[in-house]
C-alpha positions as CSV (number, residue, x, y, z in Angstrom):
1,X,-17.9,190.0,40.6
2,X,-20.4,190.3,43.4
3,X,-23.7,191.8,42.3
4,X,-26.4,193.7,44.1
5,X,-29.3,191.5,45.1
6,X,-32.9,192.1,44.2
7,X,-35.0,192.0,47.5
8,X,-38.5,190.7,47.4
9,X,-40.1,193.8,48.9
10,X,-40.6,197.0,46.9
11,X,-37.5,197.8,44.8
12,X,-35.0,199.0,47.4
13,X,-31.9,198.4,45.5
14,X,-30.8,198.8,41.9
15,X,-28.2,196.9,40.0
16,X,-26.4,200.1,39.7
17,X,-22.9,199.1,40.6
18,X,-21.3,195.9,41.6
19,X,-20.8,195.6,45.4
20,X,-17.1,195.0,45.3
21,X,-15.0,193.6,48.1
22,X,-11.4,194.7,48.2
23,X,-10.2,191.5,46.5
24,X,-12.6,191.9,43.7
25,X,-11.6,195.5,43.3
26,X,-8.0,194.6,43.0
27,X,-8.8,191.9,40.4
28,X,-10.7,194.4,38.3
29,X,-7.9,197.0,38.6
30,X,-5.4,194.4,37.4
31,X,-7.5,193.4,34.4
32,X,-7.7,197.0,33.3
33,X,-3.9,197.6,33.6
34,X,-4.0,200.0,36.6
35,X,-1.5,198.0,38.6
36,X,1.2,197.5,36.0
37,X,0.0,194.4,34.1
38,X,-0.2,196.5,30.9
39,X,-3.4,197.2,29.0
40,X,-4.7,194.5,26.7
41,X,-7.9,195.2,24.8
42,X,-9.8,192.6,22.9
43,X,-10.7,194.2,19.7
44,X,-14.3,193.5,19.2
45,X,-15.9,196.5,17.7
46,X,-19.2,198.1,17.3
47,X,-20.8,200.4,14.8
48,X,-24.3,201.5,14.0
49,X,-25.3,201.2,10.4
50,X,-27.0,204.5,9.4
51,X,-30.6,204.5,10.4
52,X,-33.4,206.1,8.5
53,X,-34.4,209.5,9.7
54,X,-37.8,208.1,10.6
55,X,-36.2,205.8,13.1
56,X,-34.1,208.4,14.9
57,X,-35.2,210.0,18.1
58,X,-36.7,213.4,17.5
59,X,-35.3,215.7,20.1
60,X,-37.3,218.7,18.9
61,X,-38.9,220.3,21.9
62,X,-36.2,219.1,24.3
63,X,-34.8,221.5,26.8
64,X,-32.4,224.0,25.4
65,X,-28.8,224.1,26.8
66,X,-28.6,226.4,29.8
67,X,-27.3,229.9,29.2
68,X,-23.9,231.0,30.4
69,X,-20.7,229.2,31.3
70,X,-21.0,229.0,35.1
71,X,-21.7,225.7,36.8
72,X,-25.0,226.2,38.7
73,X,-26.2,222.8,40.1
74,X,-29.4,224.4,41.4
75,X,-30.3,225.7,37.9
76,X,-29.5,222.3,36.3
77,X,-31.7,220.6,38.8
78,X,-34.6,223.0,38.2
79,X,-34.4,222.6,34.5
80,X,-33.7,218.9,34.2
81,X,-35.2,217.0,37.2
82,X,-38.6,216.6,35.6
83,X,-37.0,214.7,32.8
84,X,-35.3,212.2,35.1
85,X,-37.3,209.1,36.2
86,X,-37.1,206.2,38.6
87,X,-37.4,202.8,37.0
88,X,-38.9,199.8,38.9
89,X,-38.3,196.5,37.2
90,X,-40.2,193.3,38.3
91,X,-38.7,189.9,37.6
92,X,-39.9,186.3,37.8
93,X,-42.9,185.7,39.9
94,X,-43.3,189.1,41.4
95,X,-46.7,189.4,43.0
96,X,-48.8,192.3,44.2
97,X,-48.1,191.2,47.8
98,X,-44.4,192.0,47.2
99,X,-43.0,188.5,46.8
100,X,-40.6,187.8,44.0
101,X,-37.7,189.9,42.7
102,X,-37.6,193.6,42.0
103,X,-34.9,196.1,41.0
104,X,-34.8,199.9,41.0
105,X,-32.7,202.2,39.0
106,X,-32.9,205.5,37.1
107,X,-33.5,206.8,33.6
108,X,-34.2,209.9,31.6
109,X,-36.7,210.9,28.9
110,X,-35.0,211.7,25.6
111,X,-38.0,212.5,23.3
112,X,-41.6,213.5,23.2
113,X,-42.2,210.1,21.6
114,X,-41.7,208.6,25.1
115,X,-38.3,207.0,24.7
116,X,-36.3,206.6,27.9
117,X,-32.7,205.7,28.3
118,X,-31.2,203.6,31.1
119,X,-28.7,200.8,31.7
120,X,-29.3,197.3,30.4
121,X,-28.6,195.9,33.9
122,X,-31.5,197.8,35.3
123,X,-34.2,196.2,33.1
124,X,-32.6,192.7,32.7
125,X,-30.7,190.1,34.7
126,X,-27.6,190.9,32.8
127,X,-24.5,190.3,34.8
128,X,-26.2,188.2,37.5
129,X,-25.2,184.9,35.9
130,X,-22.2,184.0,33.9
131,X,-21.0,186.7,31.6
132,X,-22.1,185.9,28.0
133,X,-25.3,184.3,29.1
134,X,-28.6,185.5,27.5
135,X,-30.2,187.7,30.2
136,X,-33.8,187.6,31.3
137,X,-35.8,190.8,30.6
138,X,-38.0,192.1,33.4
139,X,-41.6,190.9,33.3
140,X,-42.9,194.3,34.0
141,X,-41.3,197.7,34.1
142,X,-42.7,200.9,35.5
143,X,-41.5,204.5,35.2
144,X,-42.0,206.7,38.2
145,X,-42.1,210.5,37.5
146,X,-41.2,213.3,39.9
147,X,-44.9,213.8,40.9
148,X,-45.1,210.1,42.0
149,X,-47.1,208.9,39.0
150,X,-46.1,205.3,38.0
151,X,-46.5,204.6,34.3
152,X,-46.0,201.2,32.6
153,X,-43.2,201.1,30.1
154,X,-42.3,198.8,27.2
155,X,-38.8,197.4,26.8
156,X,-37.7,198.3,23.3
157,X,-34.4,196.5,23.7
158,X,-30.9,196.5,25.3
159,X,-27.3,196.6,24.4
160,X,-25.2,194.4,26.8
161,X,-21.9,195.6,25.4
162,X,-22.3,199.3,26.2
163,X,-24.8,198.6,29.0
164,X,-27.6,200.6,27.4
165,X,-31.3,199.9,27.8
166,X,-34.2,201.6,26.0
167,X,-37.8,201.9,27.3
168,X,-40.9,203.6,25.9
169,X,-43.9,205.0,27.6
170,X,-47.2,206.2,26.0
171,X,-46.9,210.0,25.8
172,X,-50.6,210.3,26.5
173,X,-50.1,208.7,30.0
174,X,-48.0,211.5,31.4
175,X,-46.5,214.8,30.4
176,X,-42.9,214.4,29.2
177,X,-39.9,216.7,29.6
178,X,-37.1,215.4,27.4
179,X,-33.6,216.4,28.3
180,X,-31.1,217.4,25.6
181,X,-28.2,215.1,24.7
182,X,-24.7,216.5,24.5
183,X,-21.5,215.3,22.8
184,X,-19.4,213.1,24.9
185,X,-16.4,213.4,22.5
186,X,-16.0,217.0,23.7
187,X,-15.9,216.1,27.4
188,X,-12.6,217.2,29.1
189,X,-11.0,216.3,32.4
190,X,-11.8,218.7,35.2
191,X,-15.1,220.0,33.9
192,X,-17.9,220.0,36.5
193,X,-20.8,217.5,36.2
194,X,-24.1,216.9,37.9
195,X,-25.8,213.5,38.3
196,X,-29.5,213.1,39.0
197,X,-31.0,209.8,40.0
198,X,-32.5,207.6,42.8
199,X,-29.7,206.4,45.0
200,X,-31.0,203.9,47.6
201,X,-34.5,204.7,46.5
202,X,-34.3,208.4,47.2
203,X,-35.9,209.7,44.0
204,X,-34.6,212.8,42.1
205,X,-31.4,213.2,44.2
206,X,-28.6,215.5,42.9
207,X,-24.9,214.9,43.3
208,X,-22.0,216.9,41.8
209,X,-18.4,216.5,41.0
210,X,-15.9,216.7,38.1
211,X,-14.8,214.6,35.3
212,X,-11.8,212.7,36.7
213,X,-10.8,211.0,33.4
214,X,-12.1,210.3,29.9
215,X,-11.6,207.5,27.4
216,X,-11.4,204.8,30.1
217,X,-11.6,201.2,29.0
218,X,-13.3,199.4,31.9
219,X,-14.6,195.9,32.6
220,X,-18.2,195.6,31.8
221,X,-20.8,194.5,34.3
222,X,-22.9,192.9,31.5
223,X,-20.6,191.3,29.0
224,X,-17.2,189.7,28.5
225,X,-16.0,192.8,26.5
226,X,-14.6,196.0,27.9
227,X,-16.7,199.2,27.8
228,X,-14.5,201.8,26.0
229,X,-14.5,205.5,26.3
230,X,-16.2,205.5,29.7
231,X,-16.3,208.8,31.6
232,X,-14.7,208.6,35.1
233,X,-16.1,211.0,37.8
234,X,-15.8,211.7,41.5
235,X,-19.4,212.6,41.7
236,X,-21.1,210.3,44.2
237,X,-22.8,207.4,42.3
238,X,-24.6,205.0,44.5
239,X,-26.9,202.0,44.0
240,X,-30.0,203.3,42.4
241,X,-28.2,206.0,40.3
242,X,-27.6,203.4,37.6
243,X,-29.2,204.5,34.3
244,X,-29.5,208.1,35.3
245,X,-28.0,211.1,33.4
246,X,-24.7,212.8,33.9
247,X,-25.1,216.5,32.9
248,X,-22.5,219.0,31.9
249,X,-22.6,222.6,33.0
250,X,-25.1,223.5,30.4
251,X,-27.5,220.8,31.3
252,X,-26.8,218.4,28.5
253,X,-26.5,214.7,29.1
254,X,-22.9,213.5,28.4
255,X,-23.2,210.0,29.9
256,X,-25.3,207.4,31.6
257,X,-24.2,206.7,35.2
258,X,-23.4,202.9,35.3
259,X,-20.8,201.8,37.8
260,X,-18.8,202.5,40.9
261,X,-15.6,200.9,41.8
262,X,-15.0,200.9,45.6
263,X,-14.1,198.6,48.4
264,X,-17.4,199.1,50.1
265,X,-19.6,199.5,47.0
266,X,-20.6,203.0,48.1
267,X,-19.9,206.4,46.8
268,X,-16.4,207.0,48.1
269,X,-15.1,205.0,45.1
270,X,-14.6,205.9,41.4
271,X,-17.7,206.3,39.3
272,X,-18.1,205.6,35.6
273,X,-20.6,206.6,33.0
274,X,-21.4,205.2,29.5
275,X,-20.6,208.0,27.0
276,X,-23.8,209.4,25.5
277,X,-22.5,209.1,22.0
278,X,-22.3,205.4,22.4
279,X,-25.8,205.3,24.0
280,X,-27.2,207.3,21.1
281,X,-25.7,204.9,18.6
282,X,-27.2,202.0,20.5
283,X,-30.6,203.7,20.8
284,X,-30.9,204.3,17.1
285,X,-30.3,200.7,16.3
286,X,-32.6,199.5,19.0
287,X,-35.4,201.6,17.6
288,X,-34.7,200.5,14.1
289,X,-34.5,196.7,14.6
290,X,-34.5,195.9,18.3
291,X,-30.9,194.9,18.5
292,X,-27.4,196.5,18.1
293,X,-25.0,195.3,15.5
294,X,-21.4,194.7,16.6
295,X,-18.5,193.9,14.4
296,X,-15.6,191.6,15.2
297,X,-12.0,191.7,14.3
298,X,-10.9,188.7,16.4
299,X,-7.6,189.8,18.0
300,X,-6.3,191.0,21.3
301,X,-4.0,194.0,21.3
302,X,-1.8,195.8,23.7
303,X,-0.5,199.4,23.7
304,X,3.1,199.8,22.7
305,X,5.1,202.6,24.4
306,X,8.7,203.7,23.4
307,X,10.3,201.4,26.1
308,X,8.3,198.4,24.9
309,X,9.1,199.2,21.3
310,X,12.8,199.4,22.0
311,X,12.8,196.1,24.1
312,X,10.8,194.1,21.5
313,X,12.4,195.8,18.5
314,X,9.3,197.3,16.9
315,X,9.8,199.7,14.1
316,X,7.6,202.4,15.7
317,X,7.4,203.9,19.2
318,X,3.6,203.7,19.4
319,X,0.8,201.5,18.1
320,X,-1.3,198.5,19.1
321,X,0.7,195.2,19.2
322,X,-1.4,192.2,18.3
323,X,-1.1,189.7,21.1
324,X,-3.3,186.9,20.0
325,X,-5.3,186.1,16.8
326,X,-8.4,184.0,17.3
327,X,-8.6,180.9,15.1
328,X,-11.2,181.2,12.4
329,X,-11.8,184.9,13.1
330,X,-11.6,187.7,10.5
331,X,-8.1,188.7,11.4
332,X,-6.9,185.1,11.1
333,X,-8.5,184.8,7.7
334,X,-6.8,188.0,6.6
335,X,-3.4,186.7,7.7
336,X,-2.7,188.9,10.7
337,X,-0.1,187.6,13.1
338,X,-0.1,187.5,16.9
339,X,2.9,187.6,19.3
340,X,5.1,184.8,20.6
341,X,5.1,183.3,24.1
342,X,3.9,185.7,26.8
343,X,6.5,187.0,29.2
344,X,6.9,189.5,31.9
345,X,8.6,192.8,31.2
346,X,8.7,195.3,34.0
347,X,5.4,193.9,35.4
348,X,3.7,193.9,32.1
349,X,2.5,190.6,30.5
350,X,3.4,191.0,26.8
351,X,3.7,188.9,23.7
352,X,6.3,190.4,21.4
353,X,6.9,189.6,17.7
354,X,3.4,190.0,16.4
355,X,2.1,192.6,13.9
356,X,2.0,196.2,15.1
357,X,-1.1,198.1,14.0
358,X,-0.2,201.7,13.3
359,X,-3.2,202.9,11.2
360,X,-6.7,202.0,10.3
361,X,-8.1,203.2,7.0
362,X,-5.4,205.9,7.0
363,X,-6.1,207.1,10.6
364,X,-3.1,206.8,13.0
365,X,-3.2,204.3,15.8
366,X,-1.2,205.0,18.9
367,X,-2.8,202.6,21.4
368,X,-5.0,199.5,21.8
369,X,-7.9,201.8,22.6
370,X,-7.4,203.6,19.3
371,X,-8.1,200.4,17.4
372,X,-11.3,199.8,19.2
373,X,-12.4,203.5,18.9
374,X,-11.5,203.9,15.2
375,X,-13.5,200.9,14.0
376,X,-16.3,201.6,16.4
377,X,-16.9,205.0,14.9
378,X,-16.9,203.9,11.3
379,X,-17.4,200.2,10.6
380,X,-20.0,197.5,11.1
381,X,-20.2,193.7,10.3
382,X,-19.5,192.8,6.7
383,X,-17.6,195.9,6.0
384,X,-13.9,195.8,4.9
385,X,-11.3,197.8,6.7
386,X,-7.6,198.3,5.8
387,X,-5.1,197.9,8.6
388,X,-1.6,199.3,8.2
389,X,0.8,197.0,10.2
390,X,4.5,196.8,10.8
391,X,5.8,193.2,10.6
392,X,9.4,193.6,11.6
393,X,10.7,196.3,9.3
394,X,8.2,195.6,6.6
395,X,5.1,197.9,6.3
396,X,1.9,196.1,5.1
397,X,-1.6,197.1,4.4
398,X,-4.0,194.3,5.0
399,X,-7.7,194.2,4.2
400,X,-10.0,192.6,6.7
401,X,-13.7,191.8,6.3
402,X,-15.2,192.3,9.8
403,X,-17.5,189.6,11.2
404,X,-20.3,189.6,13.8
405,X,-19.3,189.7,17.4
406,X,-19.9,186.5,19.3
407,X,-21.8,186.8,22.6
408,X,-18.7,185.4,24.4
409,X,-15.1,185.5,23.5
410,X,-13.8,182.2,22.0
411,X,-11.6,180.6,24.6
412,X,-13.1,182.5,27.4
413,X,-10.5,185.4,27.2
414,X,-11.2,189.1,27.4
């Protein structure tokens, strides 16, 4: 994956979206199943342990949702632009004369305490080396407000798996206008959205569009694991928008703008945002202990449809078929079984014969994404989950003690 470069002069470009050539775009599309390869998700799952109230971001005093149901981009901009910031990150031997490496992105204020959300790839070198490598944090980070004031910021931490970064500025340094956070689980396809950020260094720029799709599982820029539940949009998202907010019609943040997939790397492509519910979970853990806890099941799964179920003789029309079980992982220890030799069925690479997951802790599973989503919302490392699986015609309930997610997938797979 080709990445944006960080020029030596003043931060002209952000690591907002990969600059993808057509071949790279096709490779990504295939890996996510858009071109008929099927959809395989590695089930490596995240969950925030409950954080004490003292560690949670206090959103008291944030802007209230805008009145009415009409989509008014001008009203959203008037009410929220002051809470959106430009982020300038300096790396390596950056000197006052402009030599060294710099990056520019966007972010938004989420509390009067001075916390600011952005993407991890804006404030670290994540994604520039081999995926799974430990990234380098920026040596210095500055937050530029709408009035031009540039304030130093402290990096609280980052989450590579959901591409979330968290900064903090001293509230006494500048007036803060926190923006309200919404609920990404309620986002629907077709609803209008507004994005505010600094594309190509043009600070506080507004773009609008609609939600094109929800619950997307997309390849991450910053880790070897897919980012689940991404929000897809046709709103123009260019380099420099990365880390900025995506607002709903009532001016609530529903996502963090993170990627664009296009042949040129510019805004005619498909944009994606990290769902704000995932970002809030990451933020609470970063405030609490400076890192995000992720759990690991240690299998890869693929969605089963009625035709696949009939062809491979599964006892249910829907579910998540285990493709591979990683040796020594939690699933292997619990006795879960993967599929047989991989073969091609109607353009889908599939391993039949493995366990079919149909429920987790009593909640129905209809797809590979459901497995990721269910455990993400409820479980964390060390916790036991009960998987209901079909093994041939036999129905089993298997308890699995979840482990800690490794930085890179064993064997180099996804």
